[in-house]
C-alpha positions as CSV (number, residue, x, y, z in Angstrom):
1,M,0.0,0.0,0.0
2,S,1.4,3.3,-1.0
3,K,1.6,6.3,1.3
4,L,-0.6,8.2,-1.2
5,S,-3.5,5.8,-0.6
6,L,-3.6,6.6,3.1
7,T,-6.0,9.3,4.4
8,E,-4.8,12.2,6.4
9,F,-6.2,10.6,9.6
10,E,-4.4,7.3,8.8
11,R,-1.1,9.1,8.2
12,S,-1.5,11.0,11.5
13,V,-2.1,7.7,13.3
14,L,1.0,6.2,11.9
15,A,3.0,9.3,12.6
16,E,1.9,9.2,16.3
17,L,3.2,5.6,16.6
18,K,6.7,7.0,16.5
19,N,6.1,8.5,19.9
20,I,5.6,5.2,21.6
21,P,8.9,4.2,23.1
22,L,10.5,0.8,23.0
23,G,9.3,-1.3,25.9
24,R,6.0,0.6,26.2
25,V,2.5,0.2,24.8
26,T,-0.5,2.4,24.3
27,T,-4.1,1.6,23.6
28,Y,-6.3,2.2,20.5
29,Q,-8.3,4.6,22.7
30,N,-5.3,6.5,24.1
31,L,-4.0,6.9,20.6
32,A,-7.3,8.2,19.4
33,K,-7.3,10.7,22.3
34,R,-3.8,11.8,21.5
35,L,-5.0,12.6,18.0
36,G,-7.9,14.7,19.3
37,K,-10.4,12.1,18.2
38,P,-11.5,10.4,21.5
39,N,-14.3,8.4,19.8
40,A,-12.1,7.1,17.0
41,A,-10.5,4.0,18.6
42,R,-12.0,1.7,15.9
43,A,-10.7,4.0,13.1
44,V,-7.3,3.9,14.7
45,G,-7.4,0.1,14.5
46,N,-8.3,0.3,10.9
47,A,-5.5,2.7,10.2
48,L,-3.0,0.4,11.9
49,N,-4.2,-2.5,9.7
50,K,-3.1,-0.4,6.7
51,N,0.4,0.3,8.1
52,P,2.7,-0.2,5.1
53,H,5.8,0.0,7.2
54,A,5.1,-2.5,10.0
55,P,6.9,-3.3,12.2
56,K,9.3,-0.5,11.6
57,V,6.4,1.9,12.3
58,P,5.5,0.2,15.6
59,C,1.7,-0.6,15.3
60,H,2.5,-3.7,17.4
61,R,2.8,-1.5,20.4
62,V,-0.9,-0.7,20.4
63,V,-3.1,-3.0,22.5
64,K,-6.7,-3.1,23.9
65,S,-7.6,-0.9,26.8
66,N,-7.8,-4.0,29.1
67,G,-4.2,-5.1,28.3
68,E,-5.2,-7.8,25.8
69,I,-3.0,-8.0,22.7
70,G,-5.6,-7.2,20.1
71,G,-5.0,-7.8,16.4
72,Y,-2.0,-7.6,14.1
73,V,-1.7,-7.8,10.4
74,F,1.0,-10.5,10.6
75,G,-0.8,-12.4,13.3
76,I,-1.0,-12.4,17.1
77,K,2.0,-14.7,17.6
78,K,4.2,-12.4,15.6
79,K,2.9,-9.4,17.6
80,I,3.6,-11.1,20.9
81,G,7.1,-12.1,19.7
82,I,8.0,-8.5,18.7
83,L,6.7,-7.2,22.0
84,K,8.7,-9.7,24.0
85,S,11.8,-8.8,22.0
86,E,11.2,-5.2,23.1
87,S,11.0,-6.3,26.8
88,V,7.2,-6.2,27.0
89,E,6.1,-9.2,29.0
90,V,3.0,-11.0,27.7
91,K,1.2,-14.0,29.2
92,D,-2.0,-15.6,28.1
93,G,-2.6,-12.9,25.5
94,R,-2.3,-10.0,27.9
95,V,0.4,-7.5,28.6
96,L,1.9,-8.0,32.1
97,N,2.3,-4.9,34.3
98,F,0.0,-3.2,31.8
99,E,-0.8,-0.3,34.1
100,K,3.0,0.5,34.5
101,I,4.0,0.5,30.8
102,V,0.9,1.9,29.1
103,I,1.1,5.5,27.8
């Protein structure tokens, strides 16, 4: 997917991902709020699904508000593997110490 086929909102979602540091996660809802669109969590998820630069642009660092992993274009096992390689602990499909590492 080319950059030109992304909407302005989708590009802003992907740009905001660069502010999520290694070893941390955010939620679809928090990302929507950071973009000034608090009711757009689902749209954030759709934008992440179109990320042409995953995992370099770290959409894998976005999880559900309850700490569950959520989806990933390359599959949940791949998402968990990348998160673990970044020192994010995951067990039974949930981020451990979620409250301490979510931004």
